[in-house]
PQR file of N, CA, C, O and H, with PARSE charges and radii, in Angstrom:
ATOM      1  N   UNK A   1       0.854  -1.171   0.000 -0.4000 1.5000
ATOM      2  CA  UNK A   1       0.000   0.000   0.000 -0.0000 2.0000
ATOM      3  C   UNK A   1       0.900   1.234   0.000  0.5500 1.7000
ATOM      4  O   UNK A   1       1.873   1.295   0.751 -0.5500 1.4000
ATOM      5  N   UNK A   2       0.585   2.180  -0.813 -0.4000 1.5000
ATOM      6  CA  UNK A   2       1.372   3.408  -0.912 -0.0000 2.0000
ATOM      7  C   UNK A   2       0.465   4.601  -0.667  0.5500 1.7000
ATOM      8  O   UNK A   2      -0.641   4.675  -1.202 -0.5500 1.4000
ATOM      9  H   UNK A   2      -0.206   2.130  -1.422  0.4000 1.0000
ATOM     10  N   UNK A   3       0.945   5.537   0.151 -0.4000 1.5000
ATOM     11  CA  UNK A   3       0.166   6.729   0.448 -0.0000 2.0000
ATOM     12  C   UNK A   3       0.655   7.940  -0.342  0.5500 1.7000
ATOM     13  O   UNK A   3       0.044   9.007  -0.288 -0.5500 1.4000
ATOM     14  H   UNK A   3       1.844   5.476   0.585  0.4000 1.0000
ATOM     15  N   UNK A   4       1.771   7.773  -1.084 -0.4000 1.5000
ATOM     16  CA  UNK A   4       2.335   8.837  -1.898 -0.0000 2.0000
ATOM     17  C   UNK A   4       2.562  10.112  -1.084  0.5500 1.7000
ATOM     18  O   UNK A   4       2.212  11.209  -1.520 -0.5500 1.4000
ATOM     19  H   UNK A   4       2.267   6.906  -1.127  0.4000 1.0000
ATOM     20  N   UNK A   5       3.148   9.956   0.092 -0.4000 1.5000
ATOM     21  CA  UNK A   5       3.451  11.076   0.976 -0.0000 2.0000
ATOM     22  C   UNK A   5       4.942  11.350   0.901  0.5500 1.7000
ATOM     23  O   UNK A   5       5.758  10.431   0.977 -0.5500 1.4000
ATOM     24  H   UNK A   5       3.433   9.066   0.447  0.4000 1.0000
ATOM     25  N   UNK A   6       5.289  12.620   0.751 -0.4000 1.5000
ATOM     26  CA  UNK A   6       6.699  13.007   0.703 -0.0000 2.0000
ATOM     27  C   UNK A   6       7.045  13.803   1.952  0.5500 1.7000
ATOM     28  O   UNK A   6       6.335  14.737   2.323 -0.5500 1.4000
ATOM     29  H   UNK A   6       4.626  13.366   0.689  0.4000 1.0000
ATOM     30  N   UNK A   7       8.148  13.420   2.597 -0.4000 1.5000
ATOM     31  CA  UNK A   7       8.604  14.108   3.800 -0.0000 2.0000
ATOM     32  C   UNK A   7      10.045  14.565   3.596  0.5500 1.7000
ATOM     33  O   UNK A   7      10.828  13.908   2.910 -0.5500 1.4000
ATOM     34  H   UNK A   7       8.725  12.661   2.295  0.4000 1.0000
ATOM     35  N   UNK A   8      10.379  15.693   4.199 -0.4000 1.5000
ATOM     36  CA  UNK A   8      11.759  16.170   4.141 -0.0000 2.0000
ATOM     37  C   UNK A   8      12.619  15.358   5.109  0.5500 1.7000
ATOM     38  O   UNK A   8      12.100  14.682   5.997 -0.5500 1.4000
ATOM     39  H   UNK A   8       9.743  16.226   4.757  0.4000 1.0000
ATOM     40  N   UNK A   9      13.920  15.434   4.931 -0.4000 1.5000
ATOM     41  CA  UNK A   9      14.844  14.747   5.831 -0.0000 2.0000
ATOM     42  C   UNK A   9      14.650  15.256   7.254  0.5500 1.7000
ATOM     43  O   UNK A   9      14.680  14.473   8.204 -0.5500 1.4000
ATOM     44  H   UNK A   9      14.342  15.984   4.210  0.4000 1.0000
ATOM     45  N   UNK A  10      14.453  16.555   7.405 -0.4000 1.5000
ATOM     46  CA  UNK A  10      14.259  17.138   8.735 -0.0000 2.0000
ATOM     47  C   UNK A  10      13.005  16.574   9.398  0.5500 1.7000
ATOM     48  O   UNK A  10      13.008  16.274  10.592 -0.5500 1.4000
ATOM     49  H   UNK A  10      14.429  17.191   6.634  0.4000 1.0000
ATOM     50  N   UNK A  11      11.935  16.431   8.620 -0.4000 1.5000
ATOM     51  CA  UNK A  11      10.689  15.869   9.176 -0.0000 2.0000
ATOM     52  C   UNK A  11      10.878  14.428   9.638  0.5500 1.7000
ATOM     53  O   UNK A  11      10.441  14.051  10.725 -0.5500 1.4000
ATOM     54  H   UNK A  11      11.931  16.675   7.650  0.4000 1.0000
ATOM     55  N   UNK A  12      11.532  13.633   8.802 -0.4000 1.5000
ATOM     56  CA  UNK A  12      11.771  12.235   9.161 -0.0000 2.0000
ATOM     57  C   UNK A  12      12.660  12.156  10.397  0.5500 1.7000
ATOM     58  O   UNK A  12      12.405  11.363  11.303 -0.5500 1.4000
ATOM     59  H   UNK A  12      11.887  13.939   7.919  0.4000 1.0000
ATOM     60  N   UNK A  13      13.716  12.992  10.429 -0.4000 1.5000
ATOM     61  CA  UNK A  13      14.615  12.992  11.591 -0.0000 2.0000
ATOM     62  C   UNK A  13      13.847  13.368  12.859  0.5500 1.7000
ATOM     63  O   UNK A  13      14.069  12.779  13.917 -0.5500 1.4000
ATOM     64  H   UNK A  13      13.923  13.637   9.693  0.4000 1.0000
ATOM     65  N   UNK A  14      12.950  14.340  12.756 -0.4000 1.5000
ATOM     66  CA  UNK A  14      12.143  14.743  13.914 -0.0000 2.0000
ATOM     67  C   UNK A  14      11.260  13.617  14.413  0.5500 1.7000
ATOM     68  O   UNK A  14      11.145  13.394  15.618 -0.5500 1.4000
ATOM     69  H   UNK A  14      12.769  14.819  11.897  0.4000 1.0000
ATOM     70  N   UNK A  15      10.637  12.910  13.486 -0.4000 1.5000
ATOM     71  CA  UNK A  15       9.798  11.762  13.878 -0.0000 2.0000
ATOM     72  C   UNK A  15      10.638  10.689  14.558  0.5500 1.7000
ATOM     73  O   UNK A  15      10.272  10.175  15.614 -0.5500 1.4000
ATOM     74  H   UNK A  15      10.730  13.091  12.507  0.4000 1.0000
ATOM     75  N   UNK A  16      11.767  10.357  13.941 -0.4000 1.5000
ATOM     76  CA  UNK A  16      12.635   9.313  14.511 -0.0000 2.0000
ATOM     77  C   UNK A  16      13.112   9.697  15.899  0.5500 1.7000
ATOM     78  O   UNK A  16      13.119   8.865  16.806 -0.5500 1.4000
ATOM     79  H   UNK A  16      12.065  10.774  13.082  0.4000 1.0000
ATOM     80  N   UNK A  17      13.515  10.957  16.075 -0.4000 1.5000
ATOM     81  CA  UNK A  17      13.980  11.392  17.396 -0.0000 2.0000
ATOM     82  C   UNK A  17      12.863  11.340  18.424  0.5500 1.7000
ATOM     83  O   UNK A  17      13.098  11.005  19.585 -0.5500 1.4000
ATOM     84  H   UNK A  17      13.510  11.633  15.338  0.4000 1.0000
ATOM     85  N   UNK A  18      11.642  11.671  18.002 -0.4000 1.5000
ATOM     86  CA  UNK A  18      10.524  11.616  18.949 -0.0000 2.0000
ATOM     87  C   UNK A  18      10.232  10.186  19.389  0.5500 1.7000
ATOM     88  O   UNK A  18       9.651   9.968  20.452 -0.5500 1.4000
ATOM     89  H   UNK A  18      11.451  11.943  17.059  0.4000 1.0000
ATOM     90  N   UNK A  19      10.633   9.210  18.572 -0.4000 1.5000
ATOM     91  CA  UNK A  19      10.475   7.801  18.898 -0.0000 2.0000
ATOM     92  C   UNK A  19      11.689   7.226  19.610  0.5500 1.7000
ATOM     93  O   UNK A  19      11.730   6.033  19.911 -0.5500 1.4000
ATOM     94  H   UNK A  19      11.104   9.387  17.708  0.4000 1.0000
ATOM     95  N   UNK A  20      12.682   8.077  19.882 -0.4000 1.5000
ATOM     96  CA  UNK A  20      13.857   7.619  20.618 -0.0000 2.0000
ATOM     97  C   UNK A  20      15.043   7.218  19.764  0.5500 1.7000
ATOM     98  O   UNK A  20      16.048   6.744  20.295 -0.5500 1.4000
ATOM     99  H   UNK A  20      12.649   9.046  19.638  0.4000 1.0000
ATOM    100  N   UNK A  21      14.953   7.396  18.457 -0.4000 1.5000
ATOM    101  CA  UNK A  21      16.077   7.088  17.566 -0.0000 2.0000
ATOM    102  C   UNK A  21      16.834   8.381  17.273  0.5500 1.7000
ATOM    103  O   UNK A  21      16.229   9.411  16.974 -0.5500 1.4000
ATOM    104  H   UNK A  21      14.137   7.782  18.026  0.4000 1.0000
ATOM    105  N   UNK A  22      18.145   8.317  17.362 -0.4000 1.5000
ATOM    106  CA  UNK A  22      18.966   9.504  17.129 -0.0000 2.0000
ATOM    107  C   UNK A  22      20.024   9.188  16.084  0.5500 1.7000
ATOM    108  O   UNK A  22      20.669   8.141  16.141 -0.5500 1.4000
ATOM    109  H   UNK A  22      18.636   7.481  17.605  0.4000 1.0000
ATOM    110  N   UNK A  23      20.200  10.089  15.136 -0.4000 1.5000
ATOM    111  CA  UNK A  23      21.242   9.892  14.126 -0.0000 2.0000
ATOM    112  C   UNK A  23      22.586  10.272  14.727  0.5500 1.7000
ATOM    113  O   UNK A  23      22.658  11.162  15.575 -0.5500 1.4000
ATOM    114  H   UNK A  23      19.677  10.939  15.090  0.4000 1.0000
ATOM    115  N   UNK A  24      23.640   9.611  14.299 -0.4000 1.5000
ATOM    116  CA  UNK A  24      24.959   9.859  14.878 -0.0000 2.0000
ATOM    117  C   UNK A  24      25.707  10.976  14.168  0.5500 1.7000
ATOM    118  O   UNK A  24      26.666  11.518  14.717 -0.5500 1.4000
ATOM    119  H   UNK A  24      23.582   8.888  13.610  0.4000 1.0000
ATOM    120  N   UNK A  25      25.291  11.328  12.970 -0.4000 1.5000
ATOM    121  CA  UNK A  25      25.946  12.398  12.217 -0.0000 2.0000
ATOM    122  C   UNK A  25      24.861  13.324  11.700  0.5500 1.7000
ATOM    123  O   UNK A  25      23.821  12.865  11.226 -0.5500 1.4000
ATOM    124  H   UNK A  25      24.512  10.887  12.524  0.4000 1.0000
ATOM    125  N   UNK A  26      25.097  14.627  11.789 -0.4000 1.5000
ATOM    126  CA  UNK A  26      24.114  15.575  11.295 -0.0000 2.0000
ATOM    127  C   UNK A  26      23.969  15.454   9.786  0.5500 1.7000
ATOM    128  O   UNK A  26      24.949  15.225   9.077 -0.5500 1.4000
ATOM    129  H   UNK A  26      25.941  15.000  12.174  0.4000 1.0000
ATOM    130  N   UNK A  27      22.777  15.604   9.312 -0.4000 1.5000
ATOM    131  CA  UNK A  27      22.531  15.553   7.864 -0.0000 2.0000
ATOM    132  C   UNK A  27      23.245  16.714   7.181  0.5500 1.7000
ATOM    133  O   UNK A  27      23.177  17.853   7.643 -0.5500 1.4000
ATOM    134  H   UNK A  27      21.981  15.789   9.887  0.4000 1.0000
ATOM    135  N   UNK A  28      23.914  16.426   6.104 -0.4000 1.5000
ATOM    136  CA  UNK A  28      24.559  17.471   5.327 -0.0000 2.0000
ATOM    137  C   UNK A  28      25.905  17.920   5.833  0.5500 1.7000
ATOM    138  O   UNK A  28      26.558  18.742   5.189 -0.5500 1.4000
ATOM    139  H   UNK A  28      23.969  15.501   5.729  0.4000 1.0000
ATOM    140  N   UNK A  29      26.340  17.409   6.964 -0.4000 1.5000
ATOM    141  CA  UNK A  29      27.597  17.898   7.537 -0.0000 2.0000
ATOM    142  C   UNK A  29      28.775  17.650   6.606  0.5500 1.7000
ATOM    143  O   UNK A  29      29.625  18.526   6.447 -0.5500 1.4000
ATOM    144  H   UNK A  29      25.809  16.742   7.487  0.4000 1.0000
ATOM    145  N   UNK A  30      28.842  16.485   5.993 -0.4000 1.5000
ATOM    146  CA  UNK A  30      29.971  16.182   5.121 -0.0000 2.0000
ATOM    147  C   UNK A  30      29.997  17.098   3.904  0.5500 1.7000
ATOM    148  O   UNK A  30      31.074  17.432   3.410 -0.5500 1.4000
ATOM    149  H   UNK A  30      28.151  15.773   6.122  0.4000 1.0000
ATOM    150  N   UNK A  31      28.846  17.503   3.419 -0.4000 1.5000
ATOM    151  CA  UNK A  31      28.793  18.383   2.262 -0.0000 2.0000
ATOM    152  C   UNK A  31      29.320  19.775   2.577  0.5500 1.7000
ATOM    153  O   UNK A  31      29.786  20.476   1.679 -0.5500 1.4000
ATOM    154  H   UNK A  31      27.972  17.232   3.821  0.4000 1.0000
ATOM    155  N   UNK A  32      29.254  20.177   3.817 -0.4000 1.5000
ATOM    156  CA  UNK A  32      29.688  21.504   4.213 -0.0000 2.0000
ATOM    157  C   UNK A  32      31.161  21.527   4.637  0.5500 1.7000
ATOM    158  O   UNK A  32      31.687  22.587   4.976 -0.5500 1.4000
ATOM    159  H   UNK A  32      28.875  19.607   4.546  0.4000 1.0000
ATOM    160  N   UNK A  33      31.805  20.410   4.622 -0.4000 1.5000
ATOM    161  CA  UNK A  33      33.175  20.330   5.095 -0.0000 2.0000
ATOM    162  C   UNK A  33      34.110  21.122   4.180  0.5500 1.7000
ATOM    163  O   UNK A  33      34.031  21.019   2.956 -0.5500 1.4000
ATOM    164  H   UNK A  33      31.377  19.549   4.346  0.4000 1.0000
ATOM    165  N   UNK A  34      34.979  21.900   4.781 -0.4000 1.5000
ATOM    166  CA  UNK A  34      35.957  22.694   4.042 -0.0000 2.0000
ATOM    167  C   UNK A  34      37.242  21.874   3.970  0.5500 1.7000
ATOM    168  O   UNK A  34      37.987  21.795   4.947 -0.5500 1.4000
ATOM    169  H   UNK A  34      35.043  21.983   5.776  0.4000 1.0000
ATOM    170  N   UNK A  35      37.498  21.270   2.821 -0.4000 1.5000
ATOM    171  CA  UNK A  35      38.637  20.365   2.679 -0.0000 2.0000
ATOM    172  C   UNK A  35      39.970  21.083   2.854  0.5500 1.7000
ATOM    173  O   UNK A  35      40.929  20.487   3.346 -0.5500 1.4000
ATOM    174  H   UNK A  35      36.893  21.334   2.028  0.4000 1.0000
ATOM    175  N   UNK A  36      40.045  22.348   2.460 -0.4000 1.5000
ATOM    176  CA  UNK A  36      41.277  23.129   2.650 -0.0000 2.0000
ATOM    177  C   UNK A  36      41.541  23.316   4.137  0.5500 1.7000
ATOM    178  O   UNK A  36      42.674  23.163   4.595 -0.5500 1.4000
ATOM    179  H   UNK A  36      39.266  22.831   2.061  0.4000 1.0000
ATOM    180  N   UNK A  37      40.494  23.649   4.894 -0.4000 1.5000
ATOM    181  CA  UNK A  37      40.653  23.829   6.339 -0.0000 2.0000
ATOM    182  C   UNK A  37      41.020  22.511   7.023  0.5500 1.7000
ATOM    183  O   UNK A  37      41.820  22.504   7.959 -0.5500 1.4000
ATOM    184  H   UNK A  37      39.574  23.774   4.522  0.4000 1.0000
ATOM    185  N   UNK A  38      40.449  21.406   6.569 -0.4000 1.5000
ATOM    186  CA  UNK A  38      40.770  20.093   7.140 -0.0000 2.0000
ATOM    187  C   UNK A  38      42.246  19.772   6.907  0.5500 1.7000
ATOM    188  O   UNK A  38      42.936  19.330   7.826 -0.5500 1.4000
ATOM    189  H   UNK A  38      39.800  21.412   5.808  0.4000 1.0000
ATOM    190  N   UNK A  39      42.725  19.989   5.704 -0.4000 1.5000
ATOM    191  CA  UNK A  39      44.140  19.719   5.403 -0.0000 2.0000
ATOM    192  C   UNK A  39      45.063  20.605   6.221  0.5500 1.7000
ATOM    193  O   UNK A  39      46.105  20.150   6.693 -0.5500 1.4000
ATOM    194  H   UNK A  39      42.164  20.348   4.958  0.4000 1.0000
ATOM    195  N   UNK A  40      44.683  21.885   6.395 -0.4000 1.5000
ATOM    196  CA  UNK A  40      45.496  22.801   7.215 -0.0000 2.0000
ATOM    197  C   UNK A  40      45.535  22.307   8.666  0.5500 1.7000
ATOM    198  O   UNK A  40      46.585  22.329   9.308 -0.5500 1.4000
ATOM    199  H   UNK A  40      43.837  22.255   6.012  0.4000 1.0000
ATOM    200  N   UNK A  41      44.389  21.864   9.170 -0.4000 1.5000
ATOM    201  CA  UNK A  41      44.323  21.332  10.533 -0.0000 2.0000
ATOM    202  C   UNK A  41      45.277  20.152  10.687  0.5500 1.7000
ATOM    203  O   UNK A  41      46.036  20.076  11.653 -0.5500 1.4000
ATOM    204  H   UNK A  41      43.536  21.846   8.648  0.4000 1.0000
ATOM    205  N   UNK A  42      45.229  19.231   9.724 -0.4000 1.5000
ATOM    206  CA  UNK A  42      46.042  18.020   9.804 -0.0000 2.0000
ATOM    207  C   UNK A  42      47.531  18.298   9.617  0.5500 1.7000
ATOM    208  O   UNK A  42      48.364  17.630  10.229 -0.5500 1.4000
ATOM    209  H   UNK A  42      44.612  19.293   8.939  0.4000 1.0000
ATOM    210  N   UNK A  43      47.871  19.268   8.785 -0.4000 1.5000
ATOM    211  CA  UNK A  43      49.282  19.490   8.467 -0.0000 2.0000
ATOM    212  C   UNK A  43      49.952  20.560   9.322  0.5500 1.7000
ATOM    213  O   UNK A  43      51.170  20.535   9.497 -0.5500 1.4000
ATOM    214  H   UNK A  43      47.194  19.811   8.288  0.4000 1.0000
ATOM    215  N   UNK A  44      49.159  21.514   9.865 -0.4000 1.5000
ATOM    216  CA  UNK A  44      49.760  22.615  10.617 -0.0000 2.0000
ATOM    217  C   UNK A  44      49.252  22.733  12.055  0.5500 1.7000
ATOM    218  O   UNK A  44      50.037  22.730  13.003 -0.5500 1.4000
ATOM    219  H   UNK A  44      48.170  21.534   9.722  0.4000 1.0000
ATOM    220  N   UNK A  45      47.946  22.837  12.199 -0.4000 1.5000
ATOM    221  CA  UNK A  45      47.361  23.145  13.507 -0.0000 2.0000
ATOM    222  C   UNK A  45      47.551  22.002  14.494  0.5500 1.7000
ATOM    223  O   UNK A  45      48.101  22.210  15.575 -0.5500 1.4000
ATOM    224  H   UNK A  45      47.309  22.840  11.429  0.4000 1.0000
ATOM    225  N   UNK A  46      47.108  20.802  14.143 -0.4000 1.5000
ATOM    226  CA  UNK A  46      47.218  19.701  15.085 -0.0000 2.0000
ATOM    227  C   UNK A  46      48.663  19.354  15.435  0.5500 1.7000
ATOM    228  O   UNK A  46      48.945  19.111  16.609 -0.5500 1.4000
ATOM    229  H   UNK A  46      46.662  20.633  13.264  0.4000 1.0000
ATOM    230  N   UNK A  47      49.597  19.320  14.472 -0.4000 1.5000
ATOM    231  CA  UNK A  47      50.987  19.050  14.856 -0.0000 2.0000
ATOM    232  C   UNK A  47      51.521  20.052  15.879  0.5500 1.7000
ATOM    233  O   UNK A  47      52.285  19.680  16.769 -0.5500 1.4000
ATOM    234  H   UNK A  47      49.368  19.518  13.519  0.4000 1.0000
ATOM    235  N   UNK A  48      51.125  21.318  15.756 -0.4000 1.5000
ATOM    236  CA  UNK A  48      51.562  22.326  16.729 -0.0000 2.0000
ATOM    237  C   UNK A  48      50.965  22.048  18.107  0.5500 1.7000
ATOM    238  O   UNK A  48      51.649  22.180  19.121 -0.5500 1.4000
ATOM    239  H   UNK A  48      50.504  21.620  15.032  0.4000 1.0000
ATOM    240  N   UNK A  49      49.691  21.663  18.142 -0.4000 1.5000
ATOM    241  CA  UNK A  49      49.034  21.321  19.414 -0.0000 2.0000
ATOM    242  C   UNK A  49      49.712  20.102  20.031  0.5500 1.7000
ATOM    243  O   UNK A  49      49.989  20.079  21.230 -0.5500 1.4000
ATOM    244  H   UNK A  49      49.134  21.556  17.318  0.4000 1.0000
ATOM    245  N   UNK A  50      49.977  19.091  19.207 -0.4000 1.5000
ATOM    246  CA  UNK A  50      50.618  17.869  19.688 -0.0000 2.0000
ATOM    247  C   UNK A  50      52.003  18.167  20.256  0.5500 1.7000
ATOM    248  O   UNK A  50      52.374  17.622  21.295 -0.5500 1.4000
ATOM    249  H   UNK A  50      49.753  19.110  18.233  0.4000 1.0000
ATOM    250  N   UNK A  51      52.765  19.022  19.589 -0.4000 1.5000
ATOM    251  CA  UNK A  51      54.106  19.386  20.063 -0.0000 2.0000
ATOM    252  C   UNK A  51      54.026  20.106  21.407  0.5500 1.7000
ATOM    253  O   UNK A  51      54.789  19.806  22.325 -0.5500 1.4000
ATOM    254  H   UNK A  51      52.463  19.465  18.745  0.4000 1.0000
ATOM    255  N   UNK A  52      53.098  21.055  21.517 -0.4000 1.5000
ATOM    256  CA  UNK A  52      52.937  21.794  22.775 -0.0000 2.0000
ATOM    257  C   UNK A  52      52.487  20.863  23.904  0.5500 1.7000
ATOM    258  O   UNK A  52      52.975  20.967  25.029 -0.5500 1.4000
ATOM    259  H   UNK A  52      52.478  21.298  20.771  0.4000 1.0000
ATOM    260  N   UNK A  53      51.568  19.964  23.603 -0.4000 1.5000
ATOM    261  CA  UNK A  53      51.097  19.020  24.624 -0.0000 2.0000
ATOM    262  C   UNK A  53      52.236  18.131  25.102  0.5500 1.7000
ATOM    263  O   UNK A  53      52.362  17.877  26.300 -0.5500 1.4000
ATOM    264  H   UNK A  53      51.172  19.879  22.688  0.4000 1.0000
ATOM    265  N   UNK A  54      53.061  17.660  24.185 -0.4000 1.5000
ATOM    266  CA  UNK A  54      54.200  16.813  24.563 -0.0000 2.0000
ATOM    267  C   UNK A  54      55.187  17.582  25.432  0.5500 1.7000
ATOM    268  O   UNK A  54      55.769  17.020  26.360 -0.5500 1.4000
ATOM    269  H   UNK A  54      52.959  17.866  23.212  0.4000 1.0000
ATOM    270  N   UNK A  55      55.377  18.861  25.136 -0.4000 1.5000
ATOM    271  CA  UNK A  55      56.325  19.678  25.891 -0.0000 2.0000
ATOM    272  C   UNK A  55      55.908  19.860  27.345  0.5500 1.7000
ATOM    273  O   UNK A  55      56.757  19.987  28.227 -0.5500 1.4000
ATOM    274  H   UNK A  55      54.904  19.318  24.382  0.4000 1.0000
ATOM    275  N   UNK A  56      54.602  19.872  27.594 -0.4000 1.5000
ATOM    276  CA  UNK A  56      54.125  20.074  28.962 -0.0000 2.0000
ATOM    277  C   UNK A  56      53.603  18.791  29.599  0.5500 1.7000
ATOM    278  O   UNK A  56      53.073  18.818  30.710 -0.5500 1.4000
ATOM    279  H   UNK A  56      53.912  19.769  26.877  0.4000 1.0000
ATOM    280  N   UNK A  57      53.752  17.667  28.897 -0.4000 1.5000
ATOM    281  CA  UNK A  57      53.314  16.384  29.437 -0.0000 2.0000
ATOM    282  C   UNK A  57      51.809  16.194  29.450  0.5500 1.7000
ATOM    283  O   UNK A  57      51.284  15.450  30.279 -0.5500 1.4000
ATOM    284  H   UNK A  57      54.182  17.645  27.995  0.4000 1.0000
ATOM    285  N   UNK A  58      51.112  16.859  28.540 -0.4000 1.5000
ATOM    286  CA  UNK A  58      49.653  16.781  28.504 -0.0000 2.0000
ATOM    287  C   UNK A  58      49.186  15.631  27.612  0.5500 1.7000
ATOM    288  O   UNK A  58      49.921  15.160  26.745 -0.5500 1.4000
ATOM    289  H   UNK A  58      51.539  17.463  27.867  0.4000 1.0000
ATOM    290  N   UNK A  59      47.960  15.196  27.843 -0.4000 1.5000
ATOM    291  CA  UNK A  59      47.313  14.193  27.015 -0.0000 2.0000
ATOM    292  C   UNK A  59      46.195  14.867  26.238  0.5500 1.7000
ATOM    293  O   UNK A  59      45.447  15.671  26.796 -0.5500 1.4000
ATOM    294  H   UNK A  59      47.362  15.579  28.547  0.4000 1.0000
ATOM    295  N   UNK A  60      46.075  14.551  24.969 -0.4000 1.5000
ATOM    296  CA  UNK A  60      45.030  15.128  24.126 -0.0000 2.0000
ATOM    297  C   UNK A  60      43.894  14.119  24.000  0.5500 1.7000
ATOM    298  O   UNK A  60      44.110  12.950  23.682 -0.5500 1.4000
ATOM    299  H   UNK A  60      46.682  13.898  24.516  0.4000 1.0000
ATOM    300  N   UNK A  61      42.690  14.594  24.256 -0.4000 1.5000
ATOM    301  CA  UNK A  61      41.503  13.757  24.107 -0.0000 2.0000
ATOM    302  C   UNK A  61      40.594  14.376  23.049  0.5500 1.7000
ATOM    303  O   UNK A  61      40.517  15.598  22.927 -0.5500 1.4000
ATOM    304  H   UNK A  61      42.514  15.544  24.515  0.4000 1.0000
ATOM    305  N   UNK A  62      39.915  13.539  22.297 -0.4000 1.5000
ATOM    306  CA  UNK A  62      38.956  14.002  21.305 -0.0000 2.0000
ATOM    307  C   UNK A  62      37.583  13.484  21.687  0.5500 1.7000
ATOM    308  O   UNK A  62      37.449  12.374  22.201 -0.5500 1.4000
ATOM    309  H   UNK A  62      39.978  12.546  22.396  0.4000 1.0000
ATOM    310  N   UNK A  63      36.571  14.286  21.436 -0.4000 1.5000
ATOM    311  CA  UNK A  63      35.197  13.878  21.697 -0.0000 2.0000
ATOM    312  C   UNK A  63      34.280  14.514  20.684  0.5500 1.7000
ATOM    313  O   UNK A  63      34.662  15.459  19.994 -0.5500 1.4000
ATOM    314  H   UNK A  63      36.680  15.188  21.018  0.4000 1.0000
ATOM    315  N   UNK A  64      33.076  14.002  20.590 -0.4000 1.5000
ATOM    316  CA  UNK A  64      32.083  14.597  19.718 -0.0000 2.0000
ATOM    317  C   UNK A  64      30.716  14.505  20.374  0.5500 1.7000
ATOM    318  O   UNK A  64      30.568  13.956  21.466 -0.5500 1.4000
ATOM    319  H   UNK A  64      32.765  13.234  21.151  0.4000 1.0000
ATOM    320  N   UNK A  65      29.725  15.048  19.692 -0.4000 1.5000
ATOM    321  CA  UNK A  65      28.388  15.087  20.278 -0.0000 2.0000
ATOM    322  C   UNK A  65      27.787  13.711  20.507  0.5500 1.7000
ATOM    323  O   UNK A  65      26.837  13.576  21.278 -0.5500 1.4000
ATOM    324  H   UNK A  65      29.845  15.494  18.805  0.4000 1.0000
ATOM    325  N   UNK A  66      28.319  12.698  19.859 -0.4000 1.5000
ATOM    326  CA  UNK A  66      27.788  11.347  20.058 -0.0000 2.0000
ATOM    327  C   UNK A  66      28.065  10.837  21.468  0.5500 1.7000
ATOM    328  O   UNK A  66      27.345   9.974  21.970 -0.5500 1.4000
ATOM    329  H   UNK A  66      29.091  12.808  19.233  0.4000 1.0000
ATOM    330  N   UNK A  67      29.097  11.362  22.101 -0.4000 1.5000
ATOM    331  CA  UNK A  67      29.455  10.917  23.438 -0.0000 2.0000
ATOM    332  C   UNK A  67      28.893  11.770  24.550  0.5500 1.7000
ATOM    333  O   UNK A  67      29.194  11.542  25.722 -0.5500 1.4000
ATOM    334  H   UNK A  67      29.682  12.063  21.693  0.4000 1.0000
ATOM    335  N   UNK A  68      28.066  12.767  24.195 -0.4000 1.5000
ATOM    336  CA  UNK A  68      27.518  13.676  25.199 -0.0000 2.0000
ATOM    337  C   UNK A  68      26.078  13.295  25.465  0.5500 1.7000
ATOM    338  O   UNK A  68      25.263  13.280  24.542 -0.5500 1.4000
ATOM    339  H   UNK A  68      27.821  12.952  23.243  0.4000 1.0000
ATOM    340  N   UNK A  69      25.749  12.985  26.712 -0.4000 1.5000
ATOM    341  CA  UNK A  69      24.355  12.616  27.026 -0.0000 2.0000
ATOM    342  C   UNK A  69      23.426  13.809  26.858  0.5500 1.7000
ATOM    343  O   UNK A  69      23.841  14.956  27.019 -0.5500 1.4000
ATOM    344  H   UNK A  69      26.411  12.997  27.461  0.4000 1.0000
ATOM    345  N   UNK A  70      22.181  13.535  26.536 -0.4000 1.5000
ATOM    346  CA  UNK A  70      21.174  14.596  26.335 -0.0000 2.0000
ATOM    347  C   UNK A  70      20.654  15.088  27.656  0.5500 1.7000
ATOM    348  O   UNK A  70      19.803  15.977  27.692 -0.5500 1.4000
ATOM    349  H   UNK A  70      21.844  12.602  26.405  0.4000 1.0000
TER
END
């Protein structure tokens, strides 16, 4: 049976979240990624952070919204 109903991604995500299902990655995030900025981070910014952390004996931790409770 088909109802021929069209829903946007946002609408479907809202329904799923109301039922307790949560997506782990935001819709469209990969499309908005700035590849030049990512490469700069990997080649310049992070190595500088890593060097500074090593100099002071610090540990670097990474986290994202998937690990944060609601």
